[in-house]
Structures are given as structure tokens and as C-alpha cells.
C-alpha positions as CSV (number, residue, x, y, z in Angstrom):
1,M,10.7,0.1,-17.1
2,I,7.1,0.2,-15.8
3,K,5.3,2.5,-13.4
4,A,4.0,0.6,-10.4
5,D,1.7,2.2,-7.8
6,L,2.0,-0.2,-4.9
7,H,-0.5,1.1,-2.4
8,M,-4.2,1.9,-3.4
9,H,-7.7,1.3,-2.3
10,T,-11.2,0.4,-3.8
11,R,-14.8,0.5,-2.5
12,F,-13.9,-2.6,-0.5
13,S,-12.3,-0.2,2.0
14,Q,-14.7,1.6,4.2
15,D,-13.2,5.0,3.4
16,C,-13.3,4.6,-0.4
17,T,-16.1,4.4,-3.0
18,V,-14.1,3.7,-6.2
19,S,-15.2,0.6,-8.2
20,P,-12.7,-1.8,-9.6
21,E,-13.7,-0.7,-13.1
22,A,-13.1,3.0,-12.4
23,L,-9.8,2.2,-10.8
24,I,-8.6,0.3,-13.8
25,E,-9.6,3.1,-16.2
26,A,-7.8,5.8,-14.0
27,C,-4.7,3.6,-13.8
28,R,-4.6,3.2,-17.6
29,R,-5.0,6.9,-18.1
30,R,-2.0,7.5,-15.8
31,G,0.2,5.0,-17.7
32,L,0.6,2.6,-14.8
33,G,2.0,-0.8,-15.8
34,T,1.1,-2.7,-12.6
35,V,-0.6,-1.9,-9.3
36,A,-0.9,-3.4,-5.9
37,V,-4.5,-3.2,-4.5
38,T,-4.2,-3.0,-0.7
39,D,-7.7,-2.5,0.8
40,H,-8.0,-2.2,4.5
41,N,-8.1,-5.6,6.1
42,T,-9.4,-7.4,3.0
43,I,-8.1,-8.9,-0.3
44,A,-11.5,-8.6,-1.9
45,G,-10.7,-5.5,-3.9
46,G,-7.4,-6.9,-5.2
47,L,-9.2,-10.1,-6.3
48,A,-11.9,-8.1,-8.0
49,V,-9.4,-5.8,-9.9
50,R,-7.1,-8.7,-10.8
51,K,-10.1,-10.6,-12.4
52,I,-10.8,-7.8,-15.0
53,A,-7.6,-5.7,-15.3
54,P,-5.6,-5.7,-18.6
55,F,-2.3,-5.3,-16.6
56,P,-0.7,-7.3,-13.8
57,V,-2.3,-6.8,-10.4
58,I,-0.8,-7.7,-7.1
59,V,-3.4,-8.7,-4.5
60,G,-2.6,-7.2,-1.2
61,A,-4.1,-5.9,2.0
62,E,-3.3,-3.1,4.5
63,I,-3.8,-5.0,7.7
64,K,-4.4,-3.2,11.0
65,T,-2.4,-5.0,13.7
66,N,-2.7,-4.2,17.4
67,Q,0.4,-2.0,16.9
68,G,-0.5,-0.3,13.6
69,E,-0.7,-1.1,9.9
70,I,1.3,-3.7,7.9
71,I,0.9,-4.4,4.2
72,G,0.9,-8.0,2.8
73,L,1.4,-8.5,-0.9
74,F,0.8,-11.6,-3.1
75,L,-2.0,-12.8,-0.8
76,E,-4.6,-15.3,-1.6
77,E,-6.3,-15.6,1.8
78,E,-7.7,-13.0,4.2
79,I,-5.7,-12.2,7.3
80,P,-7.7,-10.9,10.3
81,R,-7.1,-7.5,11.8
82,G,-6.1,-7.0,15.4
83,L,-3.3,-9.6,15.6
84,S,0.2,-8.8,16.8
85,P,2.6,-7.6,14.1
86,E,4.6,-10.8,14.5
87,E,1.5,-13.0,14.1
88,T,0.4,-11.0,11.1
89,I,3.8,-11.4,9.5
90,R,3.7,-15.1,10.2
91,R,0.3,-15.5,8.4
92,I,1.5,-13.4,5.4
93,R,4.6,-15.6,5.1
94,Q,2.5,-18.8,5.5
95,Q,0.8,-18.1,2.2
96,G,4.0,-17.0,0.4
97,G,3.3,-13.3,0.7
98,L,5.7,-10.3,1.1
99,V,5.7,-7.9,4.1
100,G,5.9,-4.2,3.9
101,V,5.3,-1.3,6.2
102,P,3.3,1.7,4.9
103,H,3.8,5.3,6.0
104,P,5.9,4.3,9.0
105,F,6.7,7.8,10.3
106,D,3.4,9.6,9.5
107,R,3.0,11.8,12.6
108,L,-0.7,12.6,11.8
109,R,-2.0,9.1,11.0
110,R,-3.1,7.1,14.0
111,S,-3.0,3.9,12.0
112,A,0.8,4.1,11.4
113,I,2.8,1.5,13.1
114,R,4.1,2.3,16.5
115,R,7.8,3.2,16.6
116,E,8.7,0.4,19.1
117,A,6.9,-2.2,17.1
118,L,8.7,-1.1,13.9
119,W,12.1,-1.6,15.5
120,D,10.9,-5.1,16.7
121,I,10.0,-6.3,13.3
122,L,12.5,-4.4,11.1
123,D,14.5,-7.6,10.4
124,Q,11.3,-9.4,9.3
125,I,10.0,-7.1,6.6
126,D,10.7,-7.2,2.9
127,Y,10.4,-3.5,2.0
128,L,9.6,-0.1,3.4
129,E,7.3,2.5,1.9
130,T,9.4,5.6,1.5
131,L,7.0,7.7,-0.5
132,N,3.3,7.8,0.3
133,A,1.4,10.6,-1.6
134,R,-1.0,11.1,1.3
135,M,1.8,12.2,3.8
136,V,1.2,15.8,4.8
137,F,4.8,16.4,5.9
138,S,7.5,15.5,3.4
139,A,10.0,15.0,6.3
140,D,8.0,11.9,7.4
141,N,8.6,10.3,4.0
142,Q,12.3,11.3,4.2
143,M,12.7,9.5,7.5
144,A,11.4,6.3,5.9
145,F,13.8,6.8,3.0
146,E,16.8,7.2,5.3
147,L,15.9,4.2,7.3
148,A,15.5,2.0,4.2
149,R,18.8,3.3,2.9
150,R,20.6,2.5,6.1
151,R,19.1,-0.9,6.4
152,G,19.5,-1.8,2.7
153,L,15.7,-2.4,2.3
154,P,13.9,-2.2,-1.0
155,M,11.9,1.1,-1.2
156,S,8.3,1.2,-2.2
157,S,6.0,4.0,-3.3
158,G,2.3,4.4,-3.6
159,S,-0.5,6.9,-4.0
160,D,-2.5,5.4,-1.1
161,A,-5.4,6.5,-3.4
162,H,-8.9,6.6,-2.1
163,T,-10.3,8.9,-4.8
164,L,-10.0,8.8,-8.7
165,F,-7.8,11.9,-8.6
166,E,-5.1,10.2,-6.6
167,Y,-4.2,7.0,-8.6
168,G,-0.6,7.1,-9.9
169,R,0.4,10.2,-8.0
170,A,3.2,8.2,-6.4
171,Y,4.8,5.1,-7.9
172,V,8.0,3.1,-8.4
173,E,9.7,3.1,-11.8
174,M,11.0,-0.4,-11.9
175,P,11.9,-3.3,-14.3
176,P,9.0,-5.6,-15.3
177,F,8.9,-8.7,-13.0
178,N,7.4,-12.2,-13.2
179,G,5.4,-12.7,-10.0
180,R,6.5,-12.7,-6.4
181,D,9.9,-14.3,-6.9
182,D,11.1,-11.5,-9.2
183,F,9.3,-8.6,-7.5
184,L,11.8,-7.8,-4.7
185,E,14.8,-7.7,-7.0
186,A,12.9,-5.5,-9.5
187,L,11.8,-3.2,-6.6
188,R,15.4,-3.0,-5.4
189,Q,16.4,-1.7,-8.9
190,G,13.5,0.7,-9.0
191,R,13.3,4.4,-8.4
192,V,10.7,6.1,-6.2
193,Q,8.7,8.8,-8.0
194,G,5.7,11.0,-7.4
195,R,4.2,14.1,-5.8
196,P,2.0,14.6,-2.7
197,S,-1.8,14.8,-2.9
198,P,-3.5,17.8,-1.4
199,P,-4.3,17.3,2.3
200,L,-8.0,17.7,1.6
201,V,-8.1,14.1,0.2
202,H,-8.2,13.0,3.9
203,L,-11.5,14.8,4.4
204,V,-13.0,12.8,1.5
205,S,-11.9,9.6,3.1
206,S,-13.4,10.6,6.5
207,W,-16.7,11.6,4.8
208,N,-16.9,8.3,3.0
209,K,-16.3,6.4,6.2
210,L,-19.0,8.5,8.1
211,R,-21.5,8.1,5.2
212,R,-21.1,4.4,5.3
213,K,-21.5,4.2,9.0
214,L,-24.7,6.3,8.9
215,A,-26.0,4.1,6.1
216,G,-25.5,1.0,8.3
């Protein structure tokens, strides 16, 4: 079994300053066997990490649709933000990617997908994130877990890390897999593990975003 953190960020996200090199070192220290790098609206971070990492890296993006965020995994091309969830999913599929929904019931995060939109696309997604370490209320993760269980969806877990402290705080313990084709079956056999990060990590992200905006 390997530990897979399937939601994390690098300096290619506006609210994160961690370099690919620092991310790799943090992940090695935490014993992660594979990671999915899912920067906001870009695959640049995933490509940069994949190029130098000594472990398998899934290139992904956390894409902001006009109804909230969707994650695409196993991407090779950028997908623009601001499209409908349906069009975003179509473009992920077009390049052979997998579709997931991060933190679907987070009551504090404005970027979370809207409830009506989630119901509309539920039959089109490949997995649901049921443990996000940045969720403030554990009940919100539990709601995602219950929905995935009822619908028979594979369950994902990720630190949603934006700081070095966070990498590996949430992960899936799953069998090794050989690329996209094996990933979902391995994820289905996996077990969600982890613990929440302190709520103060959100302040760090907000400060990083403000600092970059002020710097132009």
C-alpha cells in the first residue's frame, strides 16, 4: 500500500508560495508514495513537480467553473476557468482525464461547488473528495463521505496543502497503480486517512494572495 495525497498546491497557485523542490522534500519526509498536484486553474505546478520528483506525480488542476470548483486529474493541457461544470468536464474527458469534486459541502468556502450544480453532474464524476484537511467543520467532510457511500463513488482525500506544514496531513492509503487506467480501481480499494489542519492555515493563504496582488 502507498500513501497518496491527492489535493495540493504549489507557488503556481496565487495563494501558495511553496516551490516544487520544497514540496517534494516535504512529501518525502511524510512518507508519501504519490501525489496529485492540483494548482488553481493551471497544470504548471504539476508539470514542474513531475519533472523532478522521485515518486509518481499526477498532474491535475483545481478548476473554478461558473458554479464552483472541480478537479481534473491526469491532465496534459490547460482548461480555462469560468466555464460551466458540464463544459469543464467535457474538456477534462477530451484529454483522457478523471473528474473529481473537492470539498463539496464546505460551508465556509465560497469556491465550493454549488449544491444544485453538484446534483446535476453527480453522474458524470469519477470520485468525490471525502476528507479535505482544510475543512473547519468535520461534519462537512462527513456529508461528502455519506454521499459517496450512497452513490458507490470512489473516495479521495487530500491535504489541500498551501504551506509546508500541511503536505500529507490527509491522504488515501491505496494499492500502487499504473497510470490513469488503474487509478480508480486502486482508489476504490483505498482507505481515507488523515487529520485536519488548524484553521489558521487559511489566513496564510489569504495573506499570500494579498501579497501577490500588492506586488502586481
